[in-house]
C-alpha positions in Angstrom: -87.0 -2.9 173.9 -88.4 -2.4 170.3 -86.9 -5.8 169.2 -88.6 -7.6 172.1 -92.0 -6.0 171.2 -91.6 -7.0 167.5 -90.6 -10.5 168.5 -93.6 -10.8 170.8 -95.9 -9.4 168.0 -94.5 -11.9 165.5 -94.6 -14.9 167.8 -98.2 -14.2 168.8 -99.4 -14.6 165.2 -101.1 -17.8 163.9 -99.0 -19.9 161.6 -100.7 -18.9 158.3 -100.4 -15.1 159.1 -96.7 -15.7 159.7 -96.4 -16.8 156.1 -96.2 -13.1 155.3 -92.5 -13.1 154.5 -89.9 -10.3 154.3 -88.6 -8.4 152.5 -92.0 -7.3 151.3 -92.1 -4.8 148.5 -95.4 -3.0 147.9 -96.2 -0.4 145.3 -99.0 1.4 143.5 -99.6 3.9 140.7 -101.9 6.9 140.3 -100.4 8.1 142.6 -97.1 6.4 142.5 -95.7 5.0 145.8 -93.5 2.2 147.1 -93.2 0.7 150.6 -90.5 -1.8 151.5 -90.7 -3.8 154.7 -87.5 -5.6 155.7 -88.0 -7.3 159.1 -88.4 -4.6 161.8 -88.0 -1.6 159.5 -89.9 -0.1 156.6 -89.4 2.7 154.0 -92.3 4.5 152.4 -91.5 6.5 149.3 -94.4 8.8 148.5 -93.7 12.5 147.8 -90.7 12.0 150.1 -88.9 9.0 151.8 -90.0 8.1 155.3 -88.1 5.6 157.5 -90.3 3.8 160.0 -90.2 0.9 162.4 -92.6 -2.0 162.3 -94.2 -1.7 165.8 -97.0 -4.2 165.6 -98.3 -7.0 163.3 -102.0 -7.7 163.7 -104.1 -10.3 161.9 -107.9 -9.7 161.4 -109.9 -10.6 164.5 -110.8 -14.3 164.2 -109.1 -14.7 160.9 -105.6 -15.1 159.5 -106.0 -12.4 156.8 -105.8 -9.5 156.2 -102.8 -8.6 158.3 -102.1 -5.0 159.4 -98.6 -3.7 160.0 -98.4 -0.5 162.2 -95.4 1.6 161.1 -94.1 4.5 163.2 -91.3 6.9 162.2 -90.0 10.3 163.4 -92.4 12.4 161.5 -94.7 9.9 159.8 -96.8 6.9 160.5 -98.7 4.4 158.4 -100.8 1.3 158.6 -100.1 -1.3 155.8 -103.0 -3.7 155.3 -101.9 -6.8 153.4 -104.4 -9.2 152.0 -103.9 -12.8 151.0 -104.2 -13.7 147.4 -102.9 -12.5 144.1 -103.1 -8.8 143.0 -102.4 -8.2 139.3 -99.8 -10.9 139.2 -98.3 -9.9 142.6 -98.4 -12.0 145.8 -100.7 -9.8 147.9 -103.1 -6.8 147.7 -102.1 -3.7 149.8 -103.7 -0.7 151.3 -101.6 2.0 153.1 -103.3 4.5 155.4 -101.0 7.4 156.0 -100.9 11.2 155.8 -99.0 14.1 154.3 -99.2 17.1 156.6 -102.8 17.2 157.8 -104.1 15.4 154.7 -105.1 11.7 155.4 -104.3 9.4 152.5 -105.3 5.9 151.4 -102.9 4.4 148.9 -103.8 1.2 147.0 -101.5 -1.3 145.3 -99.9 -4.7 145.5 -97.0 -6.4 147.3 -94.4 -8.8 146.1 -92.5 -11.1 148.5 -88.8 -10.9 147.6 
């Protein structure tokens, strides 16, 4: 069922938002983190490694960018917001909304299409 939901989410996107290609490798520093999205799965490495599924891909209302990816795992969840345009020499800017325990976190960085 998950693959059908992911297919429907991807097929509902406008063409330019679908230009977000995978694998997508995002990272940031201060604090240091990485997030790799490969199709229907993602791995967030920040203080520990978290395996998650890409449950939904949502472009901004009335626009193609930014695009939000909703990621859900066994013990963690995150929302990756990817913006169009260059970011310090990378392909996209990135914001990750997640948590560690009861502490909400906003991680900032850039993404590279691989």
